[in-house]
N, C-alpha and C positions, 0 to 999 in steps of 0.2 A: 628456746621456743622458736619454732619456725616463723620467719618474718612474714611469710605470706598469710599466715593464720593469726598473726599478732592483732589483737582487737585495736590497739592504739594506732597501729600503722593503717589498719582499714579505715578508721575514723579520719586519719589525716588525709588518705587518699580521697575519700568521700567529700571532705571539706574543700579540698583543692578542686575537685571535679564541680562541686556546687558553685564555687566562686567563678570557674570558667563559664559555666552555663549562665550565672547571673550576669557576668560581664557581656556575654553574647546577646543575651535577651535585652539587656540594657542598651547595647548598641543598636540592635534591631529595632527596639521601641523608639529610640531616638531618631532613627532613619525613618520610621513610619511617621513619627510626629512631624518630622521636617518635610517629608513629601506632602502630608496633609496640609501643613501650613503654607507650603509653596502653592498647593492647589487652591487654598482658600484665598491666598494673596492675589492670584490671577483670576478668581472667579468674579464675574460681574455682580455687583450688588443690586443692580436694576436693570431690567431689560424691557424696552418698549415693544409691544406687539402691534398695537393700532394707533396710529397717528396719521390721518389722511393728509395729503398735500393741501387740500382745500375743504373748508367746512362751510356748508350752506347756511342760510339765514337761521339765527337764534332769536328767541324772545323770552322775556321773563325768566322763569326758573329753568328753562330748557338750556343746559349748558353744552358746550363742546367738550367732549371727553377724550382722554388718552388712557388707554388701558395696557397692562403688561404684568410683568412678573418680578416680585421682590421677596426673597425669603426673610421672614421676620427674625429668624435665629441669627442671621448674619448682619442685620441693619440695626444700628442704635437710633437713628434719626433720619427722616427724609422730608424735604420740603420742596416746593416749587415757586417760581416767580414768573409772572407774565408781563412782558413789556416793562421790566424794571419796577414793577409794582411791589407791594409788601409780600413777604414770604407767606405761603399757606401750606398746611400739612398735606401730604400725599395720603389719600383715602385708602384705608385697609381695615376691614372689620366685617363681622357678621351682621346681616346675612348677605349683603351685596357683594362683598370681597372677602371670601375666605382666603387667608394666606396660603400660597404666595401670591394670589392675585391682588392687584390694586387698580384704583381708578383715580385719575387726576380730573377734577372738574374745573373747566376754564369758564369763569362766570361771564354772562353775556355782556354786562356793562363794562367789562375790562377788555373785550375784544375790539380791535380796530380794524376798519376796512383796509384790505391789502395785506401786507406782510406783518406777521407777529413773531415775537421771539419767546420761546419757552426755555427756561433754565431750571434744571432739576439738580439739587444738591443731596447726596446721600452719604451718611457717615456710617462706617462699619466699626468692628472691634479689632483693635491692635493692627490697623492698616490704614493707609491714607484714604481720605475722603474722595469721592468721585463727583464730578460735575458733568452733566450732560446738557448740551445746548442744541436745540431744534428750532427750525423755522417752518411756519406754515402760513397759508393765506386764509383770510375770512372774506366771504362774499355775502354781504347783507342785502344783495338785490332781492326784492320781493319774488316769491315763487308764483309763477303763472301757470294756470291750467288751460288746456289739458297737458299732461306730461306722461311719458313712459319711463319707468325705472327699469333700465336694461342692465342687468348685472355684469355684462361683458364690458360696459363702459362705466358703471358707477363704482366709486370707491367704497370700501368697507368703513362706514362711519359708525363706530361701536359705541354704545352707551356703557355696557357692562359685559366683561367676558371676553371670549375669543371666538371669532367666526371665521368662515373660509368660504371660498367658491368652489363649486363642483359641477362638472359636466354631466348632464343626465339626458340622454336621447338627443345629443347634438345641441342642448340648450344649457347655459349656465344658470345654476341655482345657488342659493346661499343656505348655510346651516351652521349651527354651533359646531366648533371643532370637536371631533369625537374625543371623549374623555374630558372635555371641558363644559359639559352640561351642568346646569345647577340652577341656583335661584335667579329667576328673571333675567336670563341672557337676552340682551336687547340690541337690535341693530337698527339705525335710522335709515328710512327710505327716502324721505324728503325733509327739506328745511321747513321752518315754521311759516304758516300762513293763515290768514283769517278766512271765515266763510265756509259755505257748505262744500261737500265733497262726495264723489262717488269712487269707490276703490274696488278694483277687480284684480284677483290674483289666484294662484293655485298653490296648494300645499299638500305635502305627503308626509305622513307620520311613520316613522320606522320603529322606534321603540322607546319606552321610558327608562329612566335610570335610577328608579327607587331602589335603594340598597346596594347599588353598584359603587357609588362614590361618596354619597352622604347618607349614611344608614338611618339618620333621623328623619329623612324625607318621607312623606306618606302620600304625597299628592304630586300630580303633574298636569301640564297643560300647554297650550300653544295657540297663537293666533295673531291678529292684527290690531295694533293700537291705532285706531282711526283718529283719535285726538290724544297727542302725547305732549303734556305741558311741563315735563321735567320733575325735579324733586324739591318742592318747597320745604325750606328748613332754614335754621339760623345759618348765617354765612360762615360762622366759625366751625361748624360741625362737618366733618369729612370722614367717610362719605355720607352724603345727606340721606335722611330717612323718609321723607314725605313722598307724595306722588300726586299727580293730577291727569286723569286719563278717561277716555271711553275705549272699550275693548270689545272685539268680537273674537271668541275663542272656544276651544274645547277644554273642559276642566274635568278632571277625573272625580273630584269630590262629589258633585251631584251626578256624575256620569252622563254629562250632556253638553250640548252646544248652546251658547247663548250670548246675550249682551251683559256688559257690566260697565258702570260708571262710578268713579270713586275719586274722593279728594281727601288728602291727609296732609297736615302740616307738622313737620318734624316727628316727634314721637306721640303726638296727640291722638286721640281715638279717631279712626277713619270714618268719614261719611261714605255710605256705600248704598248702591242700588243694583240689583241684578235680576235677570229672568233667564231661565234655562229650559230647554226641551230635550227629552230623551234622545240620545243619539248613539248609534251603534258604530263605534269607531273601528275601522279595519286597518291594520298596518299595510304599508306599501301600496296603498290606493290613493291616487291623486284626487283631491277634492277641490272643486271650484268654489271660491269664496267672493260674495258680493255684499258690499257695505255701503250705505248711504247715511250721511250725517247732515242734519239741517240745524239751523239756529232759527227758532220760532218765537212768537210772543203769545202769551195767554190773553184772556179778556181784559185783564188789568193793565196790559202793556208790559208785563215782565218777561224777560227774555229766558229761554231755556234750550237745551240741546236735546234733539231727538235722534236716535241711532236705530236703524233697521238693518237686518242681516238675513242672508240666505247662504247655506252650505249644501253641496250636493256632489255626488260622485261624478267624475268627469265621464262624458259620454251618455249620461242619463238626462232626462228632461229637467229644466230648471223648475224648482217648486213655485206654485202659485203664491203661497202664503209667505208673508214676511214675519220675522220675529222683531217686535218693536219695543223699545224702552226709551224713556226720557228721565231727566234728572230733576224734575220739579219737587218730588215729595221728600227727597232725603239729601241730595247732594249739592245741586246748584253750582256747577262748575263755573269758574269766572270766564267772562267773555274775553276774547282775545286771539292771539295767534297760536296755532297748534301744529306740531309735526305729525308725520305718519311714521310708525316704526313697527318692526316685527318682534315678537316676543316668544321665547321658549323657557319653559319652566320644568326642570328635571326631565327634559324630553330631547330626543334626537329627531329632528324634523327638517324637511327642505321646502324653501319657498321659491316660487318662480318670480318672473317679472311682475311689475305692478302697472296697471293702467289707472291713472287718476284724472278725473274730469270734473267739470263744475256741474252743479244742479241748478235747473231753472227755478 
């Protein structure tokens, strides 16, 4: 029989060819795995995005936050220590921090005036642990009004998410970094202080991000937290779940602009009070925002907060009527010191400088 057509010989040649292919594929796979492992070995387990050099005054549940990036599939465990204190978990979880986002919440009572040291320990899989050490300053000096928040001078003091500065018509503004919009992206404008306040700023809405990054999202909004008291919750839970605020904003659910005051501890049911007016929101149009907040007393001497708001297109007359809301019937925010912050919820929006002045 011709050897070329010998079935047994053809089988032997096929078997040898298959073995060569298997060996080459095996070597290629091993090289790919080696390259992937080397890449994993050199990939940072945690990256800090926002940690300002100086934090302004904090109070109560209003913490100094550090935000950044930490891929959950690479990290076994992550904790931080502030000024040689006890280790605490790095906060990462829905809805505030969808991985890979994280938030480190530095408690007010552990901050010391002057220089502070933050140590972050991260453990990965089949690779050495990492330790990051950073120093920052804390300035507990009381905030004094009037003041101007000029973004060319102010640091980005972020509570959640990733923000950036952008120049528009020769003026620096701030916005959530495109692609990083989501649940309650929050930027601190001032430290905490007591008392009444008048806030003036300008905001431009570009577009919402419903369905772009988080398909479950059905609402969006943006505005100014005239009273921001932080996240009241048990100290062992990170990221914390509660909130304490007064807010002037546009919210797509009622399709209007309005006032909102709310308090929630941990995962308890929130106490909430809101009032909205129909508002036809136009993209790429600058809106002037004016907010006044007062601490008043009723006939029985019981204190309460009242917020009143105006929004109007830049270049048009300021409205005569205020939208007014107080927290007497449902919320009763605690008296104390509150910061001012900017809020974006599933929206791309730009905020201008803020003017903050006292009220008589």
